[in-house]
SEMAR-7299 format. One record per residue (C-alpha): residue number from 0; x, y, z. Coordinates in nm, 3 decimals. Layout:
! residues N
+-----+---------+---------+---------+
!   n !       X !       Y !       Z !
+-----+---------+---------+---------+
! NUM !       X !       Y !       Z !
...
+-----+---------+---------+---------+
END
This chain:
! residues 435
+-----+---------+---------+---------+
!   n !       X !       Y !       Z !
+-----+---------+---------+---------+
!   0 !  -0.006 !   1.350 !   1.888 !
!   1 !  -0.044 !   1.230 !   2.247 !
!   2 !  -0.062 !   0.862 !   2.324 !
!   3 !  -0.395 !   0.719 !   2.424 !
!   4 !  -0.403 !   0.550 !   2.767 !
!   5 !  -0.408 !   0.212 !   2.592 !
!   6 !  -0.103 !   0.299 !   2.378 !
!   7 !   0.082 !   0.432 !   2.682 !
!   8 !   0.019 !   0.114 !   2.881 !
!   9 !   0.127 !  -0.101 !   2.587 !
!  10 !   0.446 !   0.104 !   2.534 !
!  11 !   0.531 !   0.089 !   2.904 !
!  12 !   0.485 !  -0.288 !   2.909 !
!  13 !   0.704 !  -0.330 !   2.600 !
!  14 !   0.980 !  -0.113 !   2.746 !
!  15 !   0.968 !  -0.324 !   3.060 !
!  16 !   1.019 !  -0.640 !   2.852 !
!  17 !   1.307 !  -0.479 !   2.659 !
!  18 !   1.493 !  -0.410 !   2.983 !
!  19 !   1.462 !  -0.758 !   3.129 !
!  20 !   1.786 !  -0.951 !   3.165 !
!  21 !   1.652 !  -1.212 !   2.920 !
!  22 !   1.577 !  -0.952 !   2.651 !
!  23 !   1.924 !  -0.955 !   2.497 !
!  24 !   2.161 !  -1.210 !   2.350 !
!  25 !   2.503 !  -1.188 !   2.188 !
!  26 !   2.541 !  -1.155 !   1.815 !
!  27 !   2.696 !  -1.501 !   1.799 !
!  28 !   2.403 !  -1.661 !   1.983 !
!  29 !   2.156 !  -1.475 !   1.760 !
!  30 !   2.341 !  -1.593 !   1.448 !
!  31 !   2.329 !  -1.956 !   1.565 !
!  32 !   1.964 !  -1.929 !   1.661 !
!  33 !   1.821 !  -1.712 !   1.383 !
!  34 !   2.067 !  -1.696 !   1.095 !
!  35 !   2.258 !  -1.401 !   0.953 !
!  36 !   1.981 !  -1.177 !   0.821 !
!  37 !   1.744 !  -1.220 !   1.113 !
!  38 !   2.027 !  -1.158 !   1.360 !
!  39 !   2.106 !  -0.832 !   1.178 !
!  40 !   1.740 !  -0.729 !   1.203 !
!  41 !   1.753 !  -0.785 !   1.578 !
!  42 !   2.082 !  -0.603 !   1.626 !
!  43 !   2.097 !  -0.295 !   1.852 !
!  44 !   2.410 !  -0.078 !   1.852 !
!  45 !   2.511 !   0.142 !   2.143 !
!  46 !   2.691 !   0.477 !   2.095 !
!  47 !   3.006 !   0.313 !   2.229 !
!  48 !   3.003 !   0.049 !   1.956 !
!  49 !   2.869 !  -0.250 !   2.150 !
!  50 !   2.628 !  -0.475 !   1.960 !
!  51 !   2.354 !  -0.686 !   2.116 !
!  52 !   2.057 !  -0.869 !   1.969 !
!  53 !   1.697 !  -0.894 !   2.082 !
!  54 !   1.551 !  -1.223 !   2.204 !
!  55 !   1.227 !  -1.357 !   2.059 !
!  56 !   1.008 !  -1.190 !   2.320 !
!  57 !   1.206 !  -0.866 !   2.305 !
!  58 !   1.178 !  -0.856 !   1.927 !
!  59 !   0.798 !  -0.880 !   1.948 !
!  60 !   0.788 !  -0.602 !   2.208 !
!  61 !   1.025 !  -0.381 !   2.008 !
!  62 !   0.822 !  -0.415 !   1.687 !
!  63 !   0.500 !  -0.340 !   1.874 !
!  64 !   0.665 !  -0.037 !   2.034 !
!  65 !   0.791 !   0.094 !   1.698 !
!  66 !   0.439 !   0.063 !   1.551 !
!  67 !   0.307 !   0.280 !   1.836 !
!  68 !   0.584 !   0.534 !   1.765 !
!  69 !   0.474 !   0.546 !   1.399 !
!  70 !   0.130 !   0.649 !   1.518 !
!  71 !   0.222 !   0.908 !   1.781 !
!  72 !   0.557 !   1.070 !   1.697 !
!  73 !   0.483 !   1.434 !   1.595 !
!  74 !   0.702 !   1.426 !   1.283 !
!  75 !   0.563 !   1.097 !   1.151 !
!  76 !   0.410 !   1.255 !   0.837 !
!  77 !   0.752 !   1.360 !   0.703 !
!  78 !   0.942 !   1.035 !   0.749 !
!  79 !   0.909 !   0.671 !   0.650 !
!  80 !   0.828 !   0.388 !   0.887 !
!  81 !   1.184 !   0.263 !   0.838 !
!  82 !   1.316 !   0.597 !   0.965 !
!  83 !   1.113 !   0.562 !   1.284 !
!  84 !   1.218 !   0.199 !   1.324 !
!  85 !   1.586 !   0.300 !   1.301 !
!  86 !   1.533 !   0.591 !   1.541 !
!  87 !   1.377 !   0.353 !   1.795 !
!  88 !   1.688 !   0.134 !   1.769 !
!  89 !   1.918 !   0.432 !   1.823 !
!  90 !   1.728 !   0.547 !   2.134 !
!  91 !   1.715 !   0.195 !   2.273 !
!  92 !   2.089 !   0.149 !   2.215 !
!  93 !   2.159 !   0.473 !   2.399 !
!  94 !   1.942 !   0.366 !   2.690 !
!  95 !   2.112 !   0.026 !   2.707 !
!  96 !   2.452 !   0.189 !   2.726 !
!  97 !   2.351 !   0.436 !   2.998 !
!  98 !   2.135 !   0.175 !   3.174 !
!  99 !   1.841 !   0.412 !   3.173 !
! 100 !   1.489 !   0.279 !   3.143 !
! 101 !   1.272 !   0.586 !   3.089 !
! 102 !   0.900 !   0.595 !   3.047 !
! 103 !   0.709 !   0.586 !   2.719 !
! 104 !   0.670 !   0.965 !   2.699 !
! 105 !   1.046 !   1.014 !   2.719 !
! 106 !   1.094 !   0.744 !   2.454 !
! 107 !   0.858 !   0.932 !   2.219 !
! 108 !   1.044 !   1.256 !   2.283 !
! 109 !   1.386 !   1.106 !   2.209 !
! 110 !   1.261 !   0.927 !   1.897 !
! 111 !   1.117 !   1.258 !   1.776 !
! 112 !   1.456 !   1.424 !   1.836 !
! 113 !   1.624 !   1.158 !   1.621 !
! 114 !   1.385 !   1.187 !   1.327 !
! 115 !   1.385 !   1.568 !   1.344 !
! 116 !   1.750 !   1.556 !   1.247 !
! 117 !   1.656 !   1.369 !   0.929 !
! 118 !   1.403 !   1.626 !   0.808 !
! 119 !   1.517 !   1.891 !   0.562 !
! 120 !   1.423 !   2.038 !   0.223 !
! 121 !   1.534 !   1.835 !  -0.080 !
! 122 !   1.533 !   1.953 !  -0.442 !
! 123 !   1.478 !   1.651 !  -0.665 !
! 124 !   1.528 !   1.631 !  -1.040 !
! 125 !   1.465 !   1.357 !  -1.292 !
! 126 !   1.440 !   1.344 !  -1.670 !
! 127 !   1.123 !   1.349 !  -1.880 !
! 128 !   1.097 !   1.213 !  -2.234 !
! 129 !   0.810 !   1.271 !  -2.475 !
! 130 !   0.760 !   1.648 !  -2.442 !
! 131 !   0.925 !   1.947 !  -2.612 !
! 132 !   0.884 !   2.299 !  -2.475 !
! 133 !   0.856 !   2.558 !  -2.752 !
! 134 !   0.903 !   2.928 !  -2.689 !
! 135 !   0.964 !   2.879 !  -2.319 !
! 136 !   1.233 !   2.726 !  -2.102 !
! 137 !   1.001 !   2.596 !  -1.830 !
! 138 !   0.643 !   2.517 !  -1.737 !
! 139 !   0.541 !   2.542 !  -1.372 !
! 140 !   0.222 !   2.390 !  -1.234 !
! 141 !   0.167 !   2.389 !  -0.861 !
! 142 !   0.485 !   2.280 !  -0.685 !
! 143 !   0.619 !   2.095 !  -0.989 !
! 144 !   0.827 !   2.245 !  -1.270 !
! 145 !   0.923 !   2.102 !  -1.608 !
! 146 !   1.222 !   2.273 !  -1.767 !
! 147 !   1.508 !   2.223 !  -2.007 !
! 148 !   1.830 !   2.070 !  -1.869 !
! 149 !   2.046 !   2.317 !  -1.678 !
! 150 !   2.410 !   2.225 !  -1.634 !
! 151 !   2.458 !   2.501 !  -1.375 !
! 152 !   2.229 !   2.317 !  -1.132 !
! 153 !   2.470 !   2.024 !  -1.133 !
! 154 !   2.800 !   2.210 !  -1.145 !
! 155 !   2.700 !   2.452 !  -0.867 !
! 156 !   2.650 !   2.158 !  -0.630 !
! 157 !   2.923 !   2.014 !  -0.409 !
! 158 !   3.081 !   1.695 !  -0.540 !
! 159 !   3.384 !   1.545 !  -0.707 !
! 160 !   3.438 !   1.666 !  -1.062 !
! 161 !   3.407 !   1.315 !  -1.198 !
! 162 !   3.071 !   1.269 !  -1.023 !
! 163 !   2.940 !   1.603 !  -1.149 !
! 164 !   3.052 !   1.521 !  -1.505 !
! 165 !   2.883 !   1.182 !  -1.488 !
! 166 !   2.561 !   1.338 !  -1.355 !
! 167 !   2.550 !   1.585 !  -1.645 !
! 168 !   2.627 !   1.311 !  -1.896 !
! 169 !   2.341 !   1.094 !  -1.765 !
! 170 !   2.089 !   1.379 !  -1.726 !
! 171 !   2.152 !   1.586 !  -2.039 !
! 172 !   1.855 !   1.482 !  -2.251 !
! 173 !   1.484 !   1.553 !  -2.283 !
! 174 !   1.343 !   1.776 !  -2.012 !
! 175 !   1.380 !   1.777 !  -1.636 !
! 176 !   1.091 !   1.757 !  -1.393 !
! 177 !   1.162 !   1.892 !  -1.047 !
! 178 !   1.002 !   1.961 !  -0.709 !
! 179 !   1.109 !   2.060 !  -0.358 !
! 180 !   1.011 !   1.813 !  -0.088 !
! 181 !   1.042 !   1.849 !   0.291 !
! 182 !   1.110 !   1.535 !   0.489 !
! 183 !   1.364 !   1.264 !   0.551 !
! 184 !   1.567 !   1.152 !   0.245 !
! 185 !   1.368 !   0.828 !   0.216 !
! 186 !   1.032 !   1.003 !   0.249 !
! 187 !   1.126 !   1.288 !   0.013 !
! 188 !   1.241 !   1.051 !  -0.259 !
! 189 !   0.925 !   0.840 !  -0.244 !
! 190 !   0.705 !   1.149 !  -0.236 !
! 191 !   0.891 !   1.305 !  -0.529 !
! 192 !   0.835 !   1.008 !  -0.756 !
! 193 !   0.468 !   0.995 !  -0.655 !
! 194 !   0.443 !   1.360 !  -0.761 !
! 195 !   0.623 !   1.287 !  -1.087 !
! 196 !   0.376 !   1.012 !  -1.179 !
! 197 !   0.064 !   1.208 !  -1.087 !
! 198 !   0.196 !   1.523 !  -1.258 !
! 199 !   0.270 !   1.333 !  -1.579 !
! 200 !  -0.082 !   1.191 !  -1.547 !
! 201 !  -0.227 !   1.544 !  -1.540 !
! 202 !  -0.029 !   1.644 !  -1.851 !
! 203 !  -0.137 !   1.321 !  -2.023 !
! 204 !  -0.503 !   1.411 !  -1.955 !
! 205 !  -0.452 !   1.744 !  -2.132 !
! 206 !  -0.299 !   1.588 !  -2.442 !
! 207 !  -0.521 !   1.278 !  -2.457 !
! 208 !  -0.840 !   1.483 !  -2.483 !
! 209 !  -0.705 !   1.705 !  -2.761 !
! 210 !  -0.521 !   1.459 !  -2.985 !
! 211 !  -0.698 !   1.256 !  -3.251 !
! 212 !  -0.507 !   0.947 !  -3.138 !
! 213 !  -0.596 !   1.012 !  -2.773 !
! 214 !  -0.364 !   0.834 !  -2.531 !
! 215 !  -0.185 !   0.659 !  -2.818 !
! 216 !  -0.039 !   0.995 !  -2.918 !
! 217 !   0.106 !   1.050 !  -2.569 !
! 218 !   0.405 !   0.883 !  -2.407 !
! 219 !   0.548 !   1.087 !  -2.123 !
! 220 !   0.821 !   0.877 !  -1.964 !
! 221 !   1.000 !   1.020 !  -1.659 !
! 222 !   1.325 !   0.883 !  -1.522 !
! 223 !   1.150 !   0.662 !  -1.267 !
! 224 !   1.262 !   0.314 !  -1.172 !
! 225 !   1.062 !   0.063 !  -1.375 !
! 226 !   1.011 !   0.306 !  -1.664 !
! 227 !   1.270 !   0.355 !  -1.934 !
! 228 !   1.313 !   0.629 !  -2.188 !
! 229 !   1.193 !   0.533 !  -2.537 !
! 230 !   1.449 !   0.400 !  -2.781 !
! 231 !   1.465 !   0.247 !  -3.125 !
! 232 !   1.402 !  -0.127 !  -3.154 !
! 233 !   1.598 !  -0.297 !  -3.433 !
! 234 !   1.566 !  -0.640 !  -3.587 !
! 235 !   1.659 !  -0.810 !  -3.912 !
! 236 !   1.553 !  -1.101 !  -4.130 !
! 237 !   1.731 !  -1.305 !  -4.395 !
! 238 !   1.552 !  -1.421 !  -4.711 !
! 239 !   1.596 !  -1.798 !  -4.737 !
! 240 !   1.628 !  -1.798 !  -5.118 !
! 241 !   1.843 !  -1.490 !  -5.179 !
! 242 !   2.024 !  -1.465 !  -4.843 !
! 243 !   1.955 !  -1.090 !  -4.851 !
! 244 !   1.949 !  -0.924 !  -4.511 !
! 245 !   1.654 !  -0.694 !  -4.433 !
! 246 !   1.724 !  -0.452 !  -4.149 !
! 247 !   1.430 !  -0.277 !  -3.981 !
! 248 !   1.388 !  -0.039 !  -3.691 !
! 249 !   1.081 !   0.075 !  -3.502 !
! 250 !   1.071 !   0.411 !  -3.331 !
! 251 !   0.734 !   0.351 !  -3.165 !
! 252 !   0.717 !   0.553 !  -2.846 !
! 253 !   0.984 !   0.801 !  -2.957 !
! 254 !   0.725 !   1.062 !  -3.049 !
! 255 !   0.758 !   1.390 !  -2.865 !
! 256 !   0.467 !   1.626 !  -2.819 !
! 257 !   0.526 !   1.990 !  -2.897 !
! 258 !   0.418 !   2.212 !  -2.608 !
! 259 !   0.416 !   2.574 !  -2.728 !
! 260 !   0.418 !   2.863 !  -2.485 !
! 261 !   0.070 !   2.973 !  -2.592 !
! 262 !  -0.068 !   2.626 !  -2.520 !
! 263 !   0.100 !   2.619 !  -2.180 !
! 264 !  -0.041 !   2.961 !  -2.089 !
! 265 !  -0.392 !   2.858 !  -2.197 !
! 266 !  -0.371 !   2.529 !  -2.010 !
! 267 !  -0.263 !   2.707 !  -1.692 !
! 268 !  -0.591 !   2.901 !  -1.689 !
! 269 !  -0.823 !   2.602 !  -1.740 !
! 270 !  -1.040 !   2.534 !  -1.437 !
! 271 !  -1.013 !   2.155 !  -1.469 !
! 272 !  -0.632 !   2.172 !  -1.503 !
! 273 !  -0.597 !   2.393 !  -1.196 !
! 274 !  -0.814 !   2.152 !  -0.996 !
! 275 !  -0.638 !   1.839 !  -1.123 !
! 276 !  -0.300 !   1.992 !  -1.038 !
! 277 !  -0.423 !   2.065 !  -0.686 !
! 278 !  -0.549 !   1.710 !  -0.639 !
! 279 !  -0.240 !   1.554 !  -0.797 !
! 280 !  -0.014 !   1.721 !  -0.542 !
! 281 !  -0.216 !   1.626 !  -0.234 !
! 282 !  -0.054 !   1.395 !   0.017 !
! 283 !  -0.396 !   1.266 !   0.113 !
! 284 !  -0.755 !   1.381 !   0.061 !
! 285 !  -1.121 !   1.289 !   0.082 !
! 286 !  -1.267 !   0.981 !  -0.088 !
! 287 !  -1.328 !   1.153 !  -0.422 !
! 288 !  -0.983 !   1.315 !  -0.429 !
! 289 !  -0.815 !   0.983 !  -0.349 !
! 290 !  -1.009 !   0.821 !  -0.634 !
! 291 !  -0.882 !   1.086 !  -0.875 !
! 292 !  -0.526 !   1.038 !  -0.746 !
! 293 !  -0.552 !   0.665 !  -0.817 !
! 294 !  -0.701 !   0.742 !  -1.156 !
! 295 !  -0.411 !   0.973 !  -1.244 !
! 296 !  -0.166 !   0.699 !  -1.151 !
! 297 !  -0.339 !   0.445 !  -1.378 !
! 298 !  -0.366 !   0.694 !  -1.663 !
! 299 !   0.004 !   0.775 !  -1.630 !
! 300 !   0.091 !   0.406 !  -1.620 !
! 301 !  -0.128 !   0.334 !  -1.923 !
! 302 !   0.023 !   0.602 !  -2.146 !
! 303 !   0.377 !   0.498 !  -2.046 !
! 304 !   0.317 !   0.130 !  -2.129 !
! 305 !   0.427 !  -0.026 !  -2.459 !
! 306 !   0.166 !  -0.295 !  -2.521 !
! 307 !  -0.187 !  -0.233 !  -2.644 !
! 308 !  -0.346 !  -0.484 !  -2.407 !
! 309 !  -0.184 !  -0.337 !  -2.096 !
! 310 !  -0.260 !   0.020 !  -2.204 !
! 311 !  -0.621 !  -0.081 !  -2.258 !
! 312 !  -0.659 !  -0.255 !  -1.922 !
! 313 !  -0.491 !   0.028 !  -1.732 !
! 314 !  -0.712 !   0.295 !  -1.890 !
! 315 !  -1.010 !   0.091 !  -1.775 !
! 316 !  -0.855 !   0.077 !  -1.425 !
! 317 !  -0.846 !   0.457 !  -1.431 !
! 318 !  -1.219 !   0.467 !  -1.506 !
! 319 !  -1.298 !   0.199 !  -1.247 !
! 320 !  -1.142 !   0.416 !  -0.975 !
! 321 !  -1.439 !   0.651 !  -1.012 !
! 322 !  -1.733 !   0.412 !  -1.035 !
! 323 !  -1.652 !   0.072 !  -0.879 !
! 324 !  -1.835 !   0.088 !  -0.547 !
! 325 !  -2.023 !  -0.243 !  -0.553 !
! 326 !  -1.773 !  -0.515 !  -0.651 !
! 327 !  -2.054 !  -0.736 !  -0.778 !
! 328 !  -2.192 !  -0.486 !  -1.031 !
! 329 !  -1.879 !  -0.335 !  -1.180 !
! 330 !  -1.981 !  -0.356 !  -1.547 !
! 331 !  -2.313 !  -0.186 !  -1.487 !
! 332 !  -2.162 !   0.086 !  -1.266 !
! 333 !  -1.888 !   0.160 !  -1.518 !
! 334 !  -2.130 !   0.174 !  -1.811 !
! 335 !  -2.369 !   0.405 !  -1.626 !
! 336 !  -2.087 !   0.631 !  -1.508 !
! 337 !  -1.922 !   0.664 !  -1.847 !
! 338 !  -2.253 !   0.740 !  -2.021 !
! 339 !  -2.359 !   1.003 !  -1.768 !
! 340 !  -2.031 !   1.193 !  -1.758 !
! 341 !  -1.956 !   1.184 !  -2.130 !
! 342 !  -2.304 !   1.269 !  -2.263 !
! 343 !  -2.403 !   1.529 !  -2.005 !
! 344 !  -2.217 !   1.756 !  -1.763 !
! 345 !  -1.959 !   2.015 !  -1.853 !
! 346 !  -1.747 !   1.902 !  -2.148 !
! 347 !  -1.979 !   1.658 !  -2.329 !
! 348 !  -1.749 !   1.491 !  -2.585 !
! 349 !  -2.061 !   1.296 !  -2.690 !
! 350 !  -2.410 !   1.428 !  -2.759 !
! 351 !  -2.709 !   1.296 !  -2.569 !
! 352 !  -2.836 !   1.157 !  -2.900 !
! 353 !  -2.531 !   0.926 !  -2.907 !
! 354 !  -2.628 !   0.764 !  -2.576 !
! 355 !  -2.736 !   0.434 !  -2.730 !
! 356 !  -2.437 !   0.384 !  -2.957 !
! 357 !  -2.198 !   0.488 !  -2.680 !
! 358 !  -2.364 !   0.243 !  -2.439 !
! 359 !  -2.307 !  -0.044 !  -2.682 !
! 360 !  -1.947 !   0.063 !  -2.739 !
! 361 !  -1.877 !   0.081 !  -2.364 !
! 362 !  -2.019 !  -0.268 !  -2.304 !
! 363 !  -1.826 !  -0.409 !  -2.600 !
! 364 !  -1.492 !  -0.262 !  -2.489 !
! 365 !  -1.542 !  -0.359 !  -2.126 !
! 366 !  -1.603 !  -0.716 !  -2.243 !
! 367 !  -1.266 !  -0.700 !  -2.423 !
! 368 !  -1.108 !  -0.580 !  -2.101 !
! 369 !  -1.258 !  -0.878 !  -1.917 !
! 370 !  -1.121 !  -1.118 !  -2.176 !
! 371 !  -0.771 !  -0.973 !  -2.124 !
! 372 !  -0.790 !  -0.982 !  -1.745 !
! 373 !  -0.989 !  -1.298 !  -1.676 !
! 374 !  -0.921 !  -1.513 !  -1.983 !
! 375 !  -0.560 !  -1.396 !  -2.040 !
! 376 !  -0.634 !  -1.317 !  -2.404 !
! 377 !  -0.407 !  -1.094 !  -2.608 !
! 378 !  -0.398 !  -0.970 !  -2.965 !
! 379 !  -0.771 !  -0.887 !  -2.954 !
! 380 !  -0.734 !  -0.513 !  -2.887 !
! 381 !  -0.717 !  -0.261 !  -3.174 !
! 382 !  -0.560 !   0.084 !  -3.182 !
! 383 !  -0.905 !   0.244 !  -3.199 !
! 384 !  -1.013 !   0.055 !  -2.887 !
! 385 !  -0.726 !   0.211 !  -2.691 !
! 386 !  -0.790 !   0.554 !  -2.842 !
! 387 !  -1.155 !   0.547 !  -2.731 !
! 388 !  -1.094 !   0.427 !  -2.375 !
! 389 !  -0.801 !   0.666 !  -2.324 !
! 390 !  -1.019 !   0.962 !  -2.419 !
! 391 !  -1.301 !   0.843 !  -2.196 !
! 392 !  -1.062 !   0.813 !  -1.902 !
! 393 !  -0.918 !   1.160 !  -1.957 !
! 394 !  -1.256 !   1.332 !  -1.993 !
! 395 !  -1.391 !   1.151 !  -1.685 !
! 396 !  -1.096 !   1.274 !  -1.475 !
! 397 !  -1.167 !   1.626 !  -1.596 !
! 398 !  -1.537 !   1.600 !  -1.511 !
! 399 !  -1.484 !   1.447 !  -1.168 !
! 400 !  -1.221 !   1.707 !  -1.081 !
! 401 !  -1.469 !   1.985 !  -1.156 !
! 402 !  -1.737 !   1.812 !  -0.949 !
! 403 !  -1.488 !   1.800 !  -0.661 !
! 404 !  -1.420 !   2.173 !  -0.705 !
! 405 !  -1.795 !   2.231 !  -0.656 !
! 406 !  -1.798 !   2.043 !  -0.327 !
! 407 !  -1.828 !   1.672 !  -0.405 !
! 408 !  -1.636 !   1.467 !  -0.148 !
! 409 !  -1.728 !   1.101 !  -0.202 !
! 410 !  -1.791 !   0.854 !  -0.480 !
! 411 !  -2.130 !   0.787 !  -0.323 !
! 412 !  -2.220 !   1.145 !  -0.415 !
! 413 !  -2.086 !   1.079 !  -0.765 !
! 414 !  -2.311 !   0.773 !  -0.792 !
! 415 !  -2.611 !   0.986 !  -0.695 !
! 416 !  -2.523 !   1.232 !  -0.970 !
! 417 !  -2.491 !   0.947 !  -1.221 !
! 418 !  -2.829 !   0.804 !  -1.113 !
! 419 !  -2.988 !   1.147 !  -1.154 !
! 420 !  -2.850 !   1.182 !  -1.507 !
! 421 !  -2.991 !   0.842 !  -1.603 !
! 422 !  -3.332 !   0.943 !  -1.468 !
! 423 !  -3.308 !   1.270 !  -1.661 !
! 424 !  -3.212 !   1.093 !  -1.982 !
! 425 !  -3.491 !   0.838 !  -1.942 !
! 426 !  -3.750 !   1.114 !  -1.890 !
! 427 !  -3.629 !   1.297 !  -2.201 !
! 428 !  -3.651 !   0.975 !  -2.401 !
! 429 !  -4.012 !   0.926 !  -2.286 !
! 430 !  -4.098 !   1.285 !  -2.370 !
! 431 !  -3.942 !   1.251 !  -2.714 !
! 432 !  -4.136 !   0.931 !  -2.788 !
! 433 !  -4.464 !   1.093 !  -2.681 !
! 434 !  -4.403 !   1.385 !  -2.913 !
+-----+---------+---------+---------+
END
């Protein structure tokens, strides 16, 4: 991407500031003036090993310059902002050593050369608990694959024997979920774990709609920081009169869903699954696709959580991603959206005749959500409450994904569809009463 005239002038002015005599100070002076951590942030290293630090004005100019580089460097979509920031420091250090003050275009070119060296293809793997493949060793959907652990993948890599043994010891359980990502190491790792979460969200949609317990029957937990594989919880009590010890263990969350080959093959041909997989693996998208991506994240986070209240609130967050356009009328928008998509459209888990009872149930459960979020209440959510909202969220993601496949691009269009369904339902109700 070429710089705009405004960006070019700004970059030129910042480079001019960075090459003033007053732009630099010694590391010792920076430490006295700014402290250890700030002096390290300001530090610029030259190829020859010299270290200098940016003055206050130079720091402002450098940060403004690096922001412009984030916007214009051709390879910006495959690296992180931190990669570009570091590349700017490397180029500046090289220019300081050679006493060259080039123009902004040359700076962009040299920064691009630096980040190009970071970009490569990375194969990432992490574990996945809560799913058992039956009759097949792997399940591939889009660019993501779930398969059984393979020791050869570890032992064919280059590394010390002790490191390879430790890797196999830590990774030899459950399933593995894997994808190939192009980019810098920092970008590829972040993108991989985004894919893991959205992909687990897609699988959770499939199981939540088919299981009697809905989302309560699903707990797909990948090896992602902040999420931990399920384990037994043990506690004991001692009877005060008899001194007898009672030992108990809970294995809640240890359930694993069987995923037979026939089910995987059928799922792979479902229109909604194909569309959700496509959306889940987008890096960006239109307004409707971004809403579904956010919904998949919240659905994943809900099914991976341990507490009823947080599951419940997060499933509602998934639904809100689709319908919350006017922040002052959220309850009404959510109620109207849920009714329209669940009673009409493609999958119709509820009949049109259930409109009234479903409307009351939606309002009641959304009130419980508000009590949890705004009044900090807990202990007021039942298992059935979570089951109902988890199924609603999953079916709504399916419906919206199919509407996107037919050309819908924005949530404003979705709102128009919802309004039309309410008009249709109202006219049918009038017709029925007249007859």
